[in-house]
C-alpha positions as CSV (number, residue, x, y, z in Angstrom):
1,X,103.6,-84.6,37.4
2,X,103.6,-87.4,40.2
3,X,100.7,-88.6,42.2
4,X,101.9,-86.6,45.1
5,X,102.0,-83.4,43.0
6,X,98.5,-84.0,41.5
7,X,97.1,-84.5,45.1
8,X,98.8,-81.4,46.5
9,X,97.6,-79.2,43.8
10,X,94.0,-80.5,44.0
11,X,94.2,-80.0,47.7
12,X,95.4,-76.5,47.3
13,X,92.8,-75.7,44.6
14,X,90.0,-76.9,46.7
15,X,91.2,-74.8,49.8
16,X,91.5,-71.7,47.5
17,X,88.0,-72.1,46.4
18,X,86.7,-72.6,50.1
19,X,88.8,-69.6,51.3
20,X,87.2,-67.6,48.2
21,X,83.7,-68.8,49.1
22,X,84.2,-67.7,52.8
23,X,85.5,-64.2,51.9
24,X,82.7,-63.7,49.5
25,X,80.1,-64.5,52.1
26,X,81.9,-62.3,54.5
27,X,81.8,-59.3,51.9
28,X,77.9,-59.4,51.1
29,X,78.2,-55.9,50.0
30,X,80.1,-56.7,46.9
31,X,78.1,-55.8,43.7
32,X,77.6,-58.0,40.7
33,X,79.7,-55.7,38.7
34,X,82.7,-55.8,41.3
35,X,82.3,-59.8,41.1
36,X,82.3,-59.6,37.3
37,X,85.7,-57.4,37.5
38,X,87.0,-60.1,39.9
39,X,86.2,-62.8,37.2
40,X,88.5,-61.2,34.7
41,X,91.4,-61.4,36.7
42,X,93.4,-64.3,38.3
43,X,90.4,-65.4,40.6
44,X,88.3,-66.0,37.3
45,X,88.7,-69.7,37.2
46,X,88.0,-70.1,41.0
47,X,84.8,-67.8,40.8
48,X,83.5,-69.9,37.7
49,X,83.2,-73.0,39.9
50,X,81.3,-71.2,42.7
51,X,77.5,-71.4,42.5
52,X,75.2,-68.8,44.3
53,X,74.0,-72.1,46.2
54,X,77.5,-72.3,47.6
55,X,77.2,-68.6,48.8
56,X,73.7,-68.9,50.2
57,X,73.9,-72.3,51.8
58,X,76.9,-73.0,53.8
59,X,75.6,-76.3,55.2
60,X,75.2,-78.0,51.9
61,X,71.3,-78.7,52.2
62,X,69.4,-80.1,49.4
63,X,69.3,-77.9,46.4
64,X,65.9,-76.5,45.1
65,X,65.3,-77.3,41.3
66,X,67.1,-75.1,38.9
67,X,66.5,-73.8,35.3
68,X,69.1,-73.2,32.7
69,X,68.1,-70.1,30.8
70,X,69.2,-69.7,27.2
71,X,71.8,-66.8,26.7
72,X,70.7,-63.9,24.6
73,X,70.7,-64.4,20.8
74,X,73.6,-62.7,18.7
75,X,76.3,-63.2,21.6
76,X,79.5,-64.5,19.6
77,X,81.0,-67.8,21.0
78,X,77.9,-68.5,23.1
79,X,75.4,-70.9,21.3
80,X,71.9,-70.7,22.6
81,X,70.7,-73.5,25.0
82,X,67.3,-74.6,25.7
83,X,65.9,-74.2,29.1
84,X,66.1,-77.3,31.2
85,X,63.9,-77.7,34.3
86,X,65.2,-80.4,36.9
87,X,62.2,-82.1,38.6
88,X,62.1,-81.5,42.5
89,X,63.4,-84.4,44.8
90,X,60.0,-84.8,46.1
91,X,58.5,-85.8,42.8
92,X,60.7,-88.6,42.4
93,X,60.1,-92.0,44.1
94,X,61.6,-92.3,47.5
95,X,63.7,-95.4,46.5
96,X,65.2,-93.3,43.5
97,X,65.9,-90.4,45.6
98,X,67.5,-92.0,48.6
99,X,70.0,-94.5,46.9
100,X,72.7,-93.9,44.1
101,X,71.9,-95.5,40.9
102,X,73.3,-99.0,40.2
103,X,74.4,-99.3,36.6
104,X,76.7,-101.7,34.5
105,X,80.1,-101.0,33.6
106,X,80.0,-98.2,30.8
107,X,76.6,-97.0,31.7
108,X,75.9,-93.3,32.1
109,X,75.5,-92.5,35.7
110,X,72.2,-91.4,36.9
111,X,71.9,-88.2,39.2
112,X,73.9,-89.2,42.3
113,X,72.4,-89.1,45.7
114,X,73.8,-85.7,47.5
115,X,76.3,-85.9,50.0
116,X,77.6,-83.3,52.3
117,X,81.4,-82.7,52.0
118,X,81.5,-79.1,53.2
119,X,82.2,-80.0,56.8
120,X,85.3,-82.2,58.2
121,X,82.8,-84.8,59.6
122,X,81.0,-85.0,56.3
123,X,84.2,-85.4,54.5
124,X,85.4,-88.1,56.7
125,X,82.1,-89.9,56.3
126,X,82.2,-89.7,52.5
127,X,85.9,-90.6,52.5
128,X,85.0,-93.9,54.5
129,X,82.1,-94.7,52.0
130,X,84.6,-94.5,49.2
131,X,87.2,-96.5,51.0
132,X,84.7,-99.1,51.7
133,X,83.3,-99.1,48.2
134,X,86.9,-99.5,46.7
135,X,87.3,-102.5,49.3
136,X,84.1,-104.2,48.1
137,X,85.0,-103.8,44.6
138,X,88.3,-105.7,45.3
139,X,90.2,-104.5,42.1
140,X,91.0,-101.4,40.3
141,X,88.1,-99.2,39.8
142,X,87.2,-95.8,38.0
143,X,86.0,-92.7,39.6
144,X,82.4,-93.4,37.8
145,X,82.0,-96.8,39.4
146,X,82.8,-95.5,42.8
147,X,80.3,-92.8,42.3
148,X,77.6,-95.2,41.3
149,X,78.0,-97.0,44.6
150,X,78.4,-94.1,47.1
151,X,76.7,-91.0,45.4
152,X,78.0,-87.5,45.4
153,X,79.3,-85.8,42.3
154,X,82.4,-86.9,40.3
155,X,84.4,-83.9,41.8
156,X,83.5,-85.1,45.3
157,X,84.5,-88.8,44.5
158,X,88.0,-87.5,43.0
159,X,88.5,-85.3,45.8
160,X,87.9,-88.2,48.5
161,X,90.2,-90.4,46.6
162,X,92.8,-87.9,46.6
163,X,92.4,-87.5,50.4
164,X,92.7,-91.2,50.7
165,X,95.9,-91.3,48.3
166,X,97.5,-88.6,50.6
167,X,96.6,-90.8,53.7
168,X,98.3,-93.8,52.2
169,X,95.2,-96.0,51.9
170,X,94.5,-95.9,48.2
171,X,96.9,-96.0,45.2
172,X,96.2,-95.2,41.6
173,X,97.4,-96.1,37.9
174,X,96.8,-94.5,34.7
175,X,95.7,-91.0,33.8
176,X,92.7,-89.1,32.7
177,X,89.7,-91.3,32.1
178,X,92.1,-94.5,32.4
179,X,92.8,-93.7,36.2
180,X,92.0,-96.5,38.2
181,X,92.1,-96.6,42.1
182,X,92.5,-99.5,44.3
183,X,93.0,-100.3,48.3
184,X,96.9,-99.8,49.1
């Protein structure tokens, strides 16, 4: 599959997801049972990537703390998980919450600063940040290194890079974890 195929497939999947989110918002009378039935069909993969936050907050404002609840015992194929509570942004020091974490190569990324890529303006601003980060790196860089510099999620960084590739501003080499991006 060529880089253009990958970019096109990624763009189409992103658009399909946004259309599904919009349709779910417009059809708020759907029950959870009906959503469960939809998840068993060809929309299952897309539905599994949509959060309640996506449906309730179209502007992408800061998320509230979440808790992961352990599944009921005895369900086959679903090992139990311990509940995990995230600290609210207000309890973190201002410097840590405001800027993306800086880490060395190979270091695990800290929780990234939130960015808004739900609007065309937000995507354009984030794409510019990613492009500037790639220029400042000067050589090939992986998505993790870019993410540490600009914030956002891994998916937001990869989507931004794909848009930059489509625009002819960025090239890529490698595949999977070995994918590296550079300014064209």
